ZAFI-763737 format. One record per atom (N, C-alpha, C, O): residue number from 1; residue in one letter; x, y negated, z. Coordinates in nm, 4 decimals. Example, Ala and Ser with C-alpha at 12.3 -4.5 7.8 and 13.67 -1.06 7.14 Angstrom:
BEGIN
REC   num   residu         c1         c2         c3
REC     1        A     1.3190     0.5690     0.7800
REC     1        A     1.2300     0.4500     0.7800
REC     1        A     1.3200     0.3300     0.7800
REC     1        A     1.4236     0.3319     0.8465
REC     2        S     1.2850     0.2250     0.7080
REC     2        S     1.3670     0.1060     0.7140
REC     2        S     1.2900    -0.0030     0.7870
REC     2        S     1.3409    -0.1138     0.8039
END
This chain:
BEGIN
REC   num   residu         c1         c2         c3
REC     1        X     3.7768    -4.0527    -7.7857
REC     1        X     3.6058    -4.0814    -7.6557
REC     1        X     3.4912    -4.0366    -7.7744
REC     1        X     3.5367    -4.0594    -7.8866
REC     2        X     3.3410    -3.9731    -7.7772
REC     2        X     3.3054    -3.9175    -7.8307
REC     2        X     3.2120    -4.0672    -7.8252
REC     2        X     3.2362    -4.1457    -7.7335
REC     3        X     3.1484    -4.0873    -7.8865
REC     3        X     3.0113    -4.1592    -7.9255
REC     3        X     2.9357    -4.2030    -8.0532
REC     3        X     3.0133    -4.2134    -8.1482
REC     4        X     2.8352    -4.2255    -8.0768
REC     4        X     2.7746    -4.2619    -8.1812
REC     4        X     2.7689    -4.4322    -8.1621
REC     4        X     2.8019    -4.5076    -8.0705
REC     5        X     2.6898    -4.4584    -8.3421
REC     5        X     2.7383    -4.6009    -8.3021
REC     5        X     2.5992    -4.6418    -8.4202
REC     5        X     2.6185    -4.5903    -8.5303
REC     6        X     2.4670    -4.7249    -8.4102
REC     6        X     2.4460    -4.7494    -8.5198
REC     6        X     2.4422    -4.9501    -8.5456
REC     6        X     2.3647    -5.0222    -8.4828
REC     7        X     2.5159    -4.9877    -8.6209
REC     7        X     2.3925    -5.1597    -8.5826
REC     7        X     2.3328    -5.1466    -8.6873
REC     7        X     2.3601    -5.0749    -8.7836
REC     8        X     2.2088    -5.2499    -8.6632
REC     8        X     2.1360    -5.2909    -8.7560
REC     8        X     2.0961    -5.4197    -8.7574
REC     8        X     2.0569    -5.4897    -8.6640
REC     9        X     2.1145    -5.4530    -8.9111
REC     9        X     2.1769    -5.6574    -8.9462
REC     9        X     2.0153    -5.6551    -9.0364
REC     9        X     1.9563    -5.5706    -9.1036
REC    10        X     1.9859    -5.8043    -8.9916
REC    10        X     1.8954    -5.8231    -9.1021
REC    10        X     1.6888    -5.7805    -9.0286
REC    10        X     1.5740    -5.7584    -9.0672
REC    11        X     1.7411    -5.7895    -8.9538
REC    11        X     1.5550    -5.6414    -8.8713
REC    11        X     1.5589    -5.7161    -8.7685
REC    11        X     1.5380    -5.6406    -8.6736
REC    12        X     1.5781    -5.8549    -8.7186
REC    12        X     1.4765    -5.9502    -8.6776
REC    12        X     1.4199    -5.8128    -8.5652
REC    12        X     1.3066    -5.7691    -8.5854
REC    13        X     1.4876    -5.7642    -8.4739
REC    13        X     1.4794    -5.7563    -8.3318
REC    13        X     1.5005    -5.7181    -8.2513
REC    13        X     1.6043    -5.6547    -8.2324
REC    14        X     1.3920    -5.7431    -8.1460
REC    14        X     1.4512    -5.8059    -7.9810
REC    14        X     1.4549    -5.6818    -7.9427
REC    14        X     1.3913    -5.5765    -7.9372
REC    15        X     1.5908    -5.7531    -7.9090
REC    15        X     1.6301    -5.6154    -7.7896
REC    15        X     1.6173    -5.6132    -7.6390
REC    15        X     1.6796    -5.5330    -7.5694
REC    16        X     1.5468    -5.6906    -7.5985
REC    16        X     1.4451    -5.6497    -7.4602
REC    16        X     1.3579    -5.5021    -7.5185
REC    16        X     1.3457    -5.3817    -7.4960
REC    17        X     1.3251    -5.5784    -7.5809
REC    17        X     1.1607    -5.4582    -7.6528
REC    17        X     1.2025    -5.3361    -7.6738
REC    17        X     1.1340    -5.2343    -7.6831
REC    18        X     1.4088    -5.3572    -7.6871
REC    18        X     1.4130    -5.1927    -7.8333
REC    18        X     1.4734    -5.1361    -7.6564
REC    18        X     1.4437    -5.0268    -7.6080
REC    19        X     1.5539    -5.2345    -7.5917
REC    19        X     1.6142    -5.1533    -7.4703
REC    19        X     1.4900    -5.0890    -7.3942
REC    19        X     1.5294    -4.9925    -7.3285
REC    20        X     1.3727    -5.1072    -7.3830
REC    20        X     1.2221    -5.0870    -7.2839
REC    20        X     1.2081    -4.9424    -7.4454
REC    20        X     1.1890    -4.8256    -7.4117
REC    21        X     1.2140    -4.9588    -7.5197
REC    21        X     1.1917    -4.8571    -7.5891
REC    21        X     1.2690    -4.6780    -7.5871
REC    21        X     1.2310    -4.5609    -7.5896
REC    22        X     1.3800    -4.7471    -7.5818
REC    22        X     1.4800    -4.6650    -7.5529
REC    22        X     1.4463    -4.5779    -7.4112
REC    22        X     1.4656    -4.4569    -7.3992
REC    23        X     1.3857    -4.6767    -7.2959
REC    23        X     1.3963    -4.5944    -7.1387
REC    23        X     1.2356    -4.5226    -7.1812
REC    23        X     1.2197    -4.4043    -7.1507
REC    24        X     1.1516    -4.5769    -7.2320
REC    24        X     1.0523    -4.5098    -7.2666
REC    24        X     1.0404    -4.3616    -7.3302
REC    24        X     0.9737    -4.2638    -7.2965
REC    25        X     1.1080    -4.3784    -7.4086
REC    25        X     1.1458    -4.2439    -7.5586
REC    25        X     1.1861    -4.1433    -7.3922
REC    25        X     1.1097    -4.0556    -7.3519
REC    26        X     1.3410    -4.1889    -7.3047
REC    26        X     1.4000    -4.0434    -7.1833
REC    26        X     1.2926    -4.0489    -7.1090
REC    26        X     1.2669    -3.9382    -7.0617
REC    27        X     1.2040    -4.1478    -7.0725
REC    27        X     1.1582    -4.1220    -6.9916
REC    27        X     1.0343    -3.9830    -7.0147
REC    27        X     1.0515    -3.8831    -6.9448
REC    28        X     0.9223    -3.9855    -7.1074
REC    28        X     0.8849    -3.9435    -7.1799
REC    28        X     0.9660    -3.7878    -7.1798
REC    28        X     0.9170    -3.6835    -7.2231
REC    29        X     1.0761    -3.8009    -7.1308
REC    29        X     1.1777    -3.6407    -7.2022
REC    29        X     1.1861    -3.6060    -7.0924
REC    29        X     1.2172    -3.4893    -7.0686
REC    30        X     1.1565    -3.7125    -6.9726
REC    30        X     1.1959    -3.6142    -6.8429
REC    30        X     1.2822    -3.6487    -6.7264
REC    30        X     1.3086    -3.6170    -6.6105
REC    31        X     1.3210    -3.7595    -6.8554
REC    31        X     1.5327    -3.7706    -6.7521
REC    31        X     1.4779    -3.9098    -6.6646
REC    31        X     1.3735    -3.9750    -6.6634
REC    32        X     1.6003    -3.9158    -6.5978
REC    32        X     1.6233    -4.0019    -6.4785
REC    32        X     1.6672    -4.1505    -6.5389
REC    32        X     1.7635    -4.1853    -6.6073
REC    33        X     1.5833    -4.2038    -6.4979
REC    33        X     1.6879    -4.3095    -6.5733
REC    33        X     1.6804    -4.4966    -6.4528
REC    33        X     1.5998    -4.5549    -6.3803
REC    34        X     1.8580    -4.5199    -6.5177
REC    34        X     1.8932    -4.6593    -6.4949
REC    34        X     1.9187    -4.7205    -6.5417
REC    34        X     1.9632    -4.6729    -6.6462
REC    35        X     1.9266    -4.8548    -6.5397
REC    35        X     1.9841    -4.9484    -6.6544
REC    35        X     2.0304    -5.1002    -6.5718
REC    35        X     2.0080    -5.1493    -6.4611
REC    36        X     2.0636    -5.1175    -6.6251
REC    36        X     2.1125    -5.2704    -6.6145
REC    36        X     2.1571    -5.3697    -6.7205
REC    36        X     2.2029    -5.3389    -6.8305
REC    37        X     2.1337    -5.5208    -6.6632
REC    37        X     2.1042    -5.6388    -6.7873
REC    37        X     2.2571    -5.6675    -6.7593
REC    37        X     2.3183    -5.6325    -6.6584
REC    38        X     2.3249    -5.7615    -6.9041
REC    38        X     2.4562    -5.8255    -6.8834
REC    38        X     2.3753    -5.9115    -6.9896
REC    38        X     2.2854    -5.8712    -7.0634
REC    39        X     2.4185    -6.0156    -6.9819
REC    39        X     2.4280    -6.1466    -7.0772
REC    39        X     2.5103    -6.1405    -7.1907
REC    39        X     2.5467    -6.2459    -7.2429
REC    40        X     2.5687    -5.9562    -7.2681
REC    40        X     2.5878    -5.9225    -7.4453
REC    40        X     2.4614    -5.8009    -7.4050
REC    40        X     2.4455    -5.7241    -7.4999
REC    41        X     2.4276    -5.7894    -7.3603
REC    41        X     2.3138    -5.6560    -7.3425
REC    41        X     2.2841    -5.5394    -7.1919
REC    41        X     2.3070    -5.5316    -7.0712
REC    42        X     2.1932    -5.4369    -7.3483
REC    42        X     2.1799    -5.3154    -7.1757
REC    42        X     2.2497    -5.2813    -7.1352
REC    42        X     2.3538    -5.3252    -7.1840
REC    43        X     2.2674    -5.1990    -7.0401
REC    43        X     2.3585    -5.0239    -7.0299
REC    43        X     2.2482    -5.0070    -6.9655
REC    43        X     2.1972    -5.0837    -6.8839
REC    44        X     2.2025    -4.8840    -7.0100
REC    44        X     2.1234    -4.7331    -6.9638
REC    44        X     2.1553    -4.6266    -6.9987
REC    44        X     2.1668    -4.5820    -7.1129
REC    45        X     2.1877    -4.5326    -6.8043
REC    45        X     2.1553    -4.4232    -6.8544
REC    45        X     2.1022    -4.3597    -6.7930
REC    45        X     2.0413    -4.3977    -6.6930
REC    46        X     2.1099    -4.2106    -6.8442
REC    46        X     1.9900    -4.1651    -6.8698
REC    46        X     2.0708    -3.9750    -6.8354
REC    46        X     2.1590    -3.9179    -6.8995
REC    47        X     1.9843    -3.9216    -6.6986
REC    47        X     2.0392    -3.8033    -6.7075
REC    47        X     1.9302    -3.6905    -6.6897
REC    47        X     1.8134    -3.7199    -6.7150
REC    48        X     1.9560    -3.5862    -6.6551
REC    48        X     1.8142    -3.5044    -6.6362
REC    48        X     1.7934    -3.4652    -6.5129
REC    48        X     1.9002    -3.4236    -6.4681
REC    49        X     1.7031    -3.4572    -6.4302
REC    49        X     1.7241    -3.4085    -6.2398
REC    49        X     1.7673    -3.2781    -6.2932
REC    49        X     1.7907    -3.2270    -6.4027
REC    50        X     1.7682    -3.2315    -6.1097
REC    50        X     1.7815    -3.1017    -6.1082
REC    50        X     1.7774    -3.0611    -5.9542
REC    50        X     1.7562    -3.1745    -5.9111
REC    51        X     1.7813    -2.9991    -5.8655
REC    51        X     1.8414    -2.8946    -5.7594
REC    51        X     1.9751    -2.7856    -5.8027
REC    51        X     2.0640    -2.7541    -5.7236
REC    52        X     1.9658    -2.7405    -5.9383
REC    52        X     2.0727    -2.7119    -5.9907
REC    52        X     2.1779    -2.8111    -6.0033
REC    52        X     2.2511    -2.7994    -5.9050
REC    53        X     2.2284    -2.9269    -6.0998
REC    53        X     2.2235    -2.9766    -6.0996
REC    53        X     2.2897    -3.0883    -5.9734
REC    53        X     2.3984    -3.1454    -5.9643
REC    54        X     2.1657    -3.0864    -5.8848
REC    54        X     2.2695    -3.2081    -5.7877
REC    54        X     2.3527    -3.1140    -5.7655
REC    54        X     2.4677    -3.1560    -5.7524
REC    55        X     2.3339    -2.9414    -5.7509
REC    55        X     2.4173    -2.8635    -5.6064
REC    55        X     2.5750    -2.8567    -5.7095
REC    55        X     2.6791    -2.8180    -5.6565
REC    56        X     2.5713    -2.8974    -5.8510
REC    56        X     2.6957    -2.8451    -5.9100
REC    56        X     2.7248    -2.9897    -5.9167
REC    56        X     2.8202    -2.9816    -5.8393
REC    57        X     2.7228    -3.0536    -5.9314
REC    57        X     2.7974    -3.1935    -5.9018
REC    57        X     2.8620    -3.2282    -6.0438
REC    57        X     2.9766    -3.2611    -6.0743
REC    58        X     2.7078    -3.2024    -6.1444
REC    58        X     2.7249    -3.2889    -6.2482
REC    58        X     2.6833    -3.4024    -6.2938
REC    58        X     2.5821    -3.3857    -6.3618
REC    59        X     2.7166    -3.5130    -6.2867
REC    59        X     2.7393    -3.6451    -6.3105
REC    59        X     2.7301    -3.6807    -6.4561
REC    59        X     2.7142    -3.8007    -6.4785
REC    60        X     2.7367    -3.6019    -6.5574
REC    60        X     2.6927    -3.6290    -6.6589
REC    60        X     2.6027    -3.7138    -6.7421
REC    60        X     2.4923    -3.6804    -6.6993
REC    61        X     2.5876    -3.7791    -6.8100
REC    61        X     2.4626    -3.8369    -6.8087
REC    61        X     2.4775    -3.9136    -7.0126
REC    61        X     2.5772    -3.9540    -7.0726
REC    62        X     2.3684    -3.9057    -7.0468
REC    62        X     2.3759    -3.9767    -7.1748
REC    62        X     2.3779    -4.1242    -7.1668
REC    62        X     2.2863    -4.1813    -7.1075
REC    63        X     2.4895    -4.2016    -7.2298
REC    63        X     2.5450    -4.3496    -7.2031
REC    63        X     2.4538    -4.4932    -7.3089
REC    63        X     2.5455    -4.5451    -7.3725
REC    64        X     2.3523    -4.5487    -7.3363
REC    64        X     2.3362    -4.6217    -7.4049
REC    64        X     2.3475    -4.7099    -7.3963
REC    64        X     2.3164    -4.7559    -7.2864
REC    65        X     2.4119    -4.8274    -7.5249
REC    65        X     2.4171    -4.9698    -7.4628
REC    65        X     2.3928    -5.0555    -7.5348
REC    65        X     2.4736    -5.0766    -7.6253
REC    66        X     2.3109    -5.1126    -7.5276
REC    66        X     2.2221    -5.2184    -7.6884
REC    66        X     2.2716    -5.3404    -7.6637
REC    66        X     2.2478    -5.4019    -7.5598
REC    67        X     2.3479    -5.3857    -7.7629
REC    67        X     2.4012    -5.5621    -7.7793
REC    67        X     2.4116    -5.6261    -7.8830
REC    67        X     2.4640    -5.5673    -7.9776
REC    68        X     2.3869    -5.7030    -7.8935
REC    68        X     2.4409    -5.8307    -7.9766
REC    68        X     2.2634    -5.9165    -7.9700
REC    68        X     2.1922    -5.9139    -7.8696
REC    69        X     2.2182    -5.9998    -8.1302
REC    69        X     2.1247    -6.0351    -8.1306
REC    69        X     1.9572    -6.0037    -8.1904
REC    69        X     1.9051    -5.8924    -8.1971
REC    70        X     1.9303    -6.0599    -8.2073
REC    70        X     1.7817    -6.0109    -8.3330
REC    70        X     1.7611    -5.9718    -8.4100
REC    70        X     1.6708    -5.8971    -8.4477
REC    71        X     1.9428    -6.0677    -8.5038
REC    71        X     2.0150    -6.0432    -8.6516
REC    71        X     2.0441    -5.9217    -8.6425
REC    71        X     1.9856    -5.8205    -8.6811
REC    72        X     2.1556    -5.9412    -8.5792
REC    72        X     2.3225    -5.8257    -8.5647
REC    72        X     2.2392    -5.7300    -8.4416
REC    72        X     2.1977    -5.8118    -8.3595
REC    73        X     2.2003    -5.5911    -8.3994
REC    73        X     2.2033    -5.5269    -8.3181
REC    73        X     2.2949    -5.3974    -8.3344
REC    73        X     2.3108    -5.3392    -8.4417
REC    74        X     2.3519    -5.3611    -8.2159
REC    74        X     2.4426    -5.2631    -8.2331
REC    74        X     2.3646    -5.1588    -8.1387
REC    74        X     2.2816    -5.2091    -8.0629
REC    75        X     2.3826    -5.0104    -8.1343
REC    75        X     2.3551    -4.8949    -8.0343
REC    75        X     2.4681    -4.8056    -8.0615
REC    75        X     2.5297    -4.7715    -8.1624
REC    76        X     2.4744    -4.7754    -7.9160
REC    76        X     2.5527    -4.6660    -7.8919
REC    76        X     2.5162    -4.5644    -7.7594
REC    76        X     2.4724    -4.5736    -7.6447
REC    77        X     2.5634    -4.4642    -7.8529
REC    77        X     2.5284    -4.3481    -7.7006
REC    77        X     2.6288    -4.2193    -7.6853
REC    77        X     2.6623    -4.1377    -7.7712
REC    78        X     2.6452    -4.2234    -7.6234
REC    78        X     2.7744    -4.1215    -7.5916
REC    78        X     2.7211    -4.0212    -7.4406
REC    78        X     2.6116    -3.9986    -7.3890
REC    79        X     2.8258    -3.9915    -7.4177
REC    79        X     2.8110    -3.9181    -7.2379
REC    79        X     2.9236    -3.9619    -7.1479
REC    79        X     3.0413    -3.9430    -7.1784
REC    80        X     2.8805    -4.0282    -7.0224
REC    80        X     2.9698    -4.0541    -6.9669
REC    80        X     2.9361    -4.0289    -6.8236
REC    80        X     2.8361    -3.9621    -6.7973
REC    81        X     3.0113    -4.0769    -6.7299
REC    81        X     2.9745    -4.0331    -6.5983
REC    81        X     2.8532    -4.1534    -6.5641
REC    81        X     2.8467    -4.2743    -6.5865
REC    82        X     2.7456    -4.0365    -6.4864
REC    82        X     2.6684    -4.0857    -6.3739
REC    82        X     2.6817    -4.2200    -6.2878
REC    82        X     2.6696    -4.1843    -6.1706
REC    83        X     2.6958    -4.3207    -6.2918
REC    83        X     2.7250    -4.3995    -6.2090
REC    83        X     2.6106    -4.4628    -6.0988
REC    83        X     2.4978    -4.5093    -6.1152
REC    84        X     2.6911    -4.4425    -5.9857
REC    84        X     2.5526    -4.4340    -5.8377
REC    84        X     2.5266    -4.5848    -5.8383
REC    84        X     2.4501    -4.6196    -5.7484
REC    85        X     2.5814    -4.7051    -5.9352
REC    85        X     2.5551    -4.8000    -5.8642
REC    85        X     2.5408    -4.9381    -6.0223
REC    85        X     2.6363    -5.0153    -6.0307
REC    86        X     2.4547    -4.9500    -6.1014
REC    86        X     2.5503    -5.0747    -6.1624
REC    86        X     2.4960    -5.1979    -6.1365
REC    86        X     2.3988    -5.2733    -6.1410
REC    87        X     2.6652    -5.1686    -6.0926
REC    87        X     2.6858    -5.3251    -6.0277
REC    87        X     2.7925    -5.4357    -6.1107
REC    87        X     2.8944    -5.3956    -6.1668
REC    88        X     2.7575    -5.5575    -6.1087
REC    88        X     2.7969    -5.6508    -6.2136
REC    88        X     2.9813    -5.5430    -6.2411
REC    88        X     3.0208    -5.5064    -6.3518
REC    89        X     3.0245    -5.5286    -6.1643
REC    89        X     3.1564    -5.4449    -6.2626
REC    89        X     3.1737    -5.3664    -6.4003
REC    89        X     3.2319    -5.3769    -6.5083
REC    90        X     3.0447    -5.2385    -6.2960
REC    90        X     3.0213    -5.1355    -6.4156
REC    90        X     2.9975    -5.2139    -6.5607
REC    90        X     3.0582    -5.2033    -6.6673
REC    91        X     2.9152    -5.2742    -6.5322
REC    91        X     2.8156    -5.3364    -6.6887
REC    91        X     2.9409    -5.3516    -6.7497
REC    91        X     2.9870    -5.2670    -6.8264
REC    92        X     3.0331    -5.5190    -6.7008
REC    92        X     3.1367    -5.4923    -6.7035
REC    92        X     3.2994    -5.4210    -6.7933
REC    92        X     3.3730    -5.4770    -6.8746
REC    93        X     3.3064    -5.2803    -6.7338
REC    93        X     3.3417    -5.2327    -6.7627
REC    93        X     3.2826    -5.1762    -6.9384
REC    93        X     3.3470    -5.1580    -7.0417
REC    94        X     3.1636    -5.1647    -6.9137
REC    94        X     3.0926    -5.1106    -7.0180
REC    94        X     3.1187    -5.1537    -7.1760
REC    94        X     3.1699    -5.0806    -7.2607
REC    95        X     3.0601    -5.3227    -7.2011
REC    95        X     3.0950    -5.4210    -7.2430
REC    95        X     3.2099    -5.4347    -7.2415
REC    95        X     3.1418    -5.5291    -7.2817
REC    96        X     3.2909    -5.4408    -7.2391
REC    96        X     3.4295    -5.5033    -7.2805
REC    96        X     3.5605    -5.4239    -7.3199
REC    96        X     3.6601    -5.4419    -7.3900
REC    97        X     3.4795    -5.2756    -7.1946
REC    97        X     3.6246    -5.1479    -7.3021
REC    97        X     3.5522    -5.0562    -7.2813
REC    97        X     3.5687    -4.9921    -7.1776
REC    98        X     3.4190    -5.0101    -7.3995
REC    98        X     3.3106    -4.9346    -7.4226
REC    98        X     3.3542    -4.8543    -7.4277
REC    98        X     3.2941    -4.7637    -7.3700
REC    99        X     3.5065    -4.8092    -7.5048
REC    99        X     3.5172    -4.6467    -7.5749
REC    99        X     3.5496    -4.6534    -7.4569
REC    99        X     3.4810    -4.7473    -7.4166
REC   100        X     3.6249    -4.6071    -7.3493
REC   100        X     3.7106    -4.5710    -7.2498
REC   100        X     3.5600    -4.5147    -7.1607
REC   100        X     3.5622    -4.3962    -7.1275
REC   101        X     3.4769    -4.5687    -7.1361
REC   101        X     3.3740    -4.5823    -7.0766
REC   101        X     3.3365    -4.4352    -7.0778
REC   101        X     3.3466    -4.3646    -6.9775
REC   102        X     3.2782    -4.3774    -7.2342
REC   102        X     3.2345    -4.2390    -7.2596
REC   102        X     3.3957    -4.1011    -7.1619
REC   102        X     3.5084    -4.1182    -7.1154
REC   103        X     3.3056    -3.9894    -7.1801
REC   103        X     3.4218    -3.8645    -7.1570
REC   103        X     3.4062    -3.8133    -7.2212
REC   103        X     3.2911    -3.7795    -7.2488
REC   104        X     3.5188    -3.7697    -7.2935
REC   104        X     3.4634    -3.6707    -7.4271
REC   104        X     3.4745    -3.5185    -7.3107
REC   104        X     3.5232    -3.4681    -7.2094
REC   105        X     3.4040    -3.5085    -7.4025
REC   105        X     3.2903    -3.3322    -7.3833
REC   105        X     3.2567    -3.1985    -7.5329
REC   105        X     3.2197    -3.2378    -7.6435
REC   106        X     3.2639    -3.1513    -7.5229
REC   106        X     3.2279    -3.0633    -7.5788
REC   106        X     3.0637    -3.0091    -7.6603
REC   106        X     2.9867    -2.9231    -7.6176
REC   107        X     3.0515    -3.0807    -7.7676
REC   107        X     2.8991    -3.0845    -7.7950
REC   107        X     2.8132    -2.9549    -7.7308
REC   107        X     2.8524    -2.8382    -7.7278
REC   108        X     2.7329    -2.9878    -7.6991
REC   108        X     2.6347    -2.9032    -7.7145
REC   108        X     2.4360    -2.8952    -7.8020
REC   108        X     2.3540    -2.9847    -7.8223
REC   109        X     2.4325    -2.7534    -7.8277
REC   109        X     2.2797    -2.7857    -7.8946
REC   109        X     2.2412    -2.8774    -7.8843
REC   109        X     2.2217    -2.9888    -7.9330
REC   110        X     2.2224    -2.7679    -7.7505
REC   110        X     2.0588    -2.9144    -7.6527
REC   110        X     2.1514    -3.1314    -7.6772
REC   110        X     2.0796    -3.2230    -7.7173
REC   111        X     2.2294    -3.1435    -7.6591
REC   111        X     2.2567    -3.3013    -7.5929
REC   111        X     2.2575    -3.3297    -7.7970
REC   111        X     2.2025    -3.4275    -7.8476
REC   112        X     2.3173    -3.2413    -7.8646
REC   112        X     2.2737    -3.2615    -8.0241
REC   112        X     2.1582    -3.3094    -8.0275
REC   112        X     2.1506    -3.4268    -8.0638
REC   113        X     2.0319    -3.2378    -7.9918
REC   113        X     1.8602    -3.2286    -8.0232
REC   113        X     1.8570    -3.4243    -7.9582
REC   113        X     1.7897    -3.5223    -7.9900
REC   114        X     1.9093    -3.4126    -7.9111
REC   114        X     1.8563    -3.5351    -7.8378
REC   114        X     1.9268    -3.6536    -7.9290
REC   114        X     1.8688    -3.7273    -8.0088
REC   115        X     1.9818    -3.6530    -7.9160
REC   115        X     2.0648    -3.7833    -7.9754
REC   115        X     1.9827    -3.7893    -8.0846
REC   115        X     1.9421    -3.8987    -8.1236
REC   116        X     1.9387    -3.6422    -8.1643
REC   116        X     1.8729    -3.6982    -8.3473
REC   116        X     1.7534    -3.7336    -8.3538
REC   116        X     1.6958    -3.7678    -8.4571
REC   117        X     1.6837    -3.7256    -8.1912
REC   117        X     1.5243    -3.7231    -8.1194
REC   117        X     1.5235    -3.8923    -8.1436
REC   117        X     1.4522    -3.9689    -8.2084
REC   118        X     1.6725    -3.9112    -8.0333
REC   118        X     1.6866    -4.0342    -8.0356
REC   118        X     1.6771    -4.1782    -8.1639
REC   118        X     1.6027    -4.2685    -8.2024
REC   119        X     1.7981    -4.1218    -8.1855
REC   119        X     1.8086    -4.1778    -8.3432
REC   119        X     1.6441    -4.2473    -8.4275
REC   119        X     1.5897    -4.3554    -8.4502
REC   120        X     1.6225    -4.1032    -8.4477
REC   120        X     1.4974    -4.1017    -8.5060
REC   120        X     1.3278    -4.2496    -8.4672
REC   120        X     1.2534    -4.3237    -8.5315
REC   121        X     1.3588    -4.2027    -8.3025
REC   121        X     1.2452    -4.2563    -8.2602
REC   121        X     1.2869    -4.3865    -8.2911
REC   121        X     1.2034    -4.4517    -8.3537
REC   122        X     1.4459    -4.4712    -8.2517
REC   122        X     1.5196    -4.5900    -8.2113
REC   122        X     1.4907    -4.6388    -8.3812
REC   122        X     1.4383    -4.7496    -8.3927
REC   123        X     1.5146    -4.5807    -8.4809
REC   123        X     1.4968    -4.6155    -8.6658
REC   123        X     1.3511    -4.6331    -8.6185
REC   123        X     1.3229    -4.7471    -8.5816
REC   124        X     1.2492    -4.5362    -8.6129
REC   124        X     1.1017    -4.5563    -8.6683
REC   124        X     0.9875    -4.6779    -8.5465
REC   124        X     0.8742    -4.7214    -8.5672
REC   125        X     1.0786    -4.6981    -8.4288
REC   125        X     1.0332    -4.8344    -8.3553
REC   125        X     1.1271    -4.9603    -8.4354
REC   125        X     1.0882    -5.0671    -8.3880
REC   126        X     1.2338    -4.9841    -8.5370
REC   126        X     1.2854    -5.1046    -8.5297
REC   126        X     1.2065    -5.0956    -8.7016
REC   126        X     1.1540    -5.2002    -8.7397
REC   127        X     1.2046    -5.0514    -8.7361
REC   127        X     1.0835    -5.0324    -8.8684
REC   127        X     0.9844    -5.0532    -8.8424
REC   127        X     0.9733    -5.1727    -8.8696
REC   128        X     0.8829    -5.0160    -8.8007
REC   128        X     0.7584    -5.0650    -8.7059
REC   128        X     0.7396    -5.1950    -8.7084
REC   128        X     0.6413    -5.2532    -8.7544
REC   129        X     0.8957    -5.2724    -8.6260
REC   129        X     0.9267    -5.3960    -8.6136
REC   129        X     0.8860    -5.4544    -8.4303
REC   129        X     0.7812    -5.5053    -8.3906
REC   130        X     1.0206    -5.4200    -8.3462
REC   130        X     1.0398    -5.4872    -8.2639
REC   130        X     1.0345    -5.6026    -8.2354
REC   130        X     1.1418    -5.5988    -8.1753
REC   131        X     1.0097    -5.6863    -8.2266
REC   131        X     0.9941    -5.8732    -8.2297
REC   131        X     0.9576    -5.9297    -8.1382
REC   131        X     0.9478    -6.0524    -8.1413
END
């Protein structure tokens, strides 16, 4: 399964504010967003909308997991199936078996560029101090 993961240790990061910064980033890029909160962290799914994606049943989405505490935050991003409802069962699946929750798909230039911009934005936010 393909996903990228980065860990930020000793940065004093507010996990809730980091999740909000992630949602803001994707919102400004025109993505549809859904999220869920779990005691272990946040699960955020984002996808581009549009009639063609609906007609073609394209249910792929970027799936982001933010977990940890202020001194040790881990962020994972990958491509997963768009979940219709981020209920308790879905959240549990991502936090207790996250590797199987991501779908292996060929890399595209578009997803690479979005992921690159995402990491740049998150690291800037952390350096600016999400406390």
